[in-house]
C-alpha positions as CSV (number, residue, x, y, z in Angstrom):
1,M,0.0,0.0,0.0
2,T,1.1,3.6,-0.6
3,I,0.2,6.5,1.5
4,Y,-0.9,9.8,-0.1
5,V,0.2,12.9,1.9
6,G,-1.5,16.1,0.7
7,N,-1.5,19.8,1.6
8,L,2.3,19.7,2.3
9,S,4.4,22.7,2.9
10,Y,6.6,23.5,-0.1
11,R,9.5,23.5,2.3
12,A,9.1,19.8,3.2
13,T,11.9,17.5,2.2
14,E,12.2,13.8,1.8
15,A,14.2,13.7,5.0
16,D,11.5,15.6,6.9
17,L,8.8,13.1,5.8
18,K,11.0,10.1,6.6
19,A,11.5,11.5,10.1
20,V,7.8,12.0,10.7
21,F,6.7,8.6,9.4
22,A,9.6,6.8,11.1
23,D,7.6,7.3,14.4
24,Y,5.2,4.7,13.0
25,G,7.6,2.2,11.5
26,E,10.3,1.7,8.9
27,V,9.9,3.9,5.8
28,K,10.6,2.1,2.6
29,R,10.3,5.0,0.1
30,V,9.3,8.7,-0.1
31,V,8.4,10.3,-3.4
32,L,7.9,14.1,-3.7
33,P,6.6,14.9,-7.2
34,T,7.7,18.1,-8.8
35,D,6.3,20.3,-11.5
36,R,7.9,19.4,-14.9
37,E,8.2,23.0,-16.0
38,T,9.2,24.8,-12.8
39,G,10.9,22.0,-10.8
40,R,8.9,23.2,-7.8
41,M,7.4,20.7,-5.4
42,R,3.7,20.1,-6.1
43,G,2.5,20.1,-2.4
44,F,2.0,16.3,-2.0
45,A,4.0,13.2,-1.5
46,F,3.7,9.4,-1.5
47,V,5.1,7.3,1.3
48,D,5.6,3.5,1.4
49,M,6.3,1.7,4.7
50,I,7.4,-1.9,5.3
51,E,4.2,-3.1,7.0
52,D,0.5,-2.4,6.3
53,A,-0.3,-2.1,10.0
54,Q,2.4,0.7,10.3
55,E,0.8,2.5,7.4
56,D,-2.7,2.2,8.9
57,S,-1.4,3.6,12.2
58,A,0.4,6.5,10.5
59,I,-2.8,7.4,8.5
60,A,-4.9,7.3,11.6
61,E,-2.5,9.5,13.6
62,L,-1.4,12.0,10.9
63,D,-4.6,12.7,8.9
64,G,-5.7,16.2,9.9
65,A,-2.6,16.9,12.0
66,E,-0.9,20.2,11.7
67,W,2.7,20.1,10.4
68,M,4.9,22.9,9.1
69,G,1.9,25.2,9.4
70,R,-0.4,23.1,7.2
71,Q,-3.2,20.7,8.0
72,L,-2.2,17.4,6.4
73,R,-4.4,15.1,4.4
74,V,-3.2,11.6,4.8
75,N,-4.9,8.5,3.3
76,K,-4.4,5.4,1.2
77,A,-3.2,6.4,-2.3
78,K,-5.7,5.6,-5.1
79,P,-4.4,3.7,-8.1
80,R,-3.4,6.1,-10.9
81,G,-6.2,6.1,-13.6
82,D,-5.5,6.1,-17.3
83,N,-5.4,9.6,-18.7
């Protein structure tokens, strides 16, 4: 499962997200998408953790939490649709 983290501060880094999610278990991967034209962060990320139970715990605790001055939206990522 992949976790979607929305409404992120544009100052957030991969290391910042790893540190926050490490409180809930081992982080396997963090992806911070950037805009193709500007190279600027898009304000959301995807986080993969080792165990589903850890991901569920992180979602329950972090959804709606304030971090870096923003209220996070944290939920299970939906599969990417065909565009």
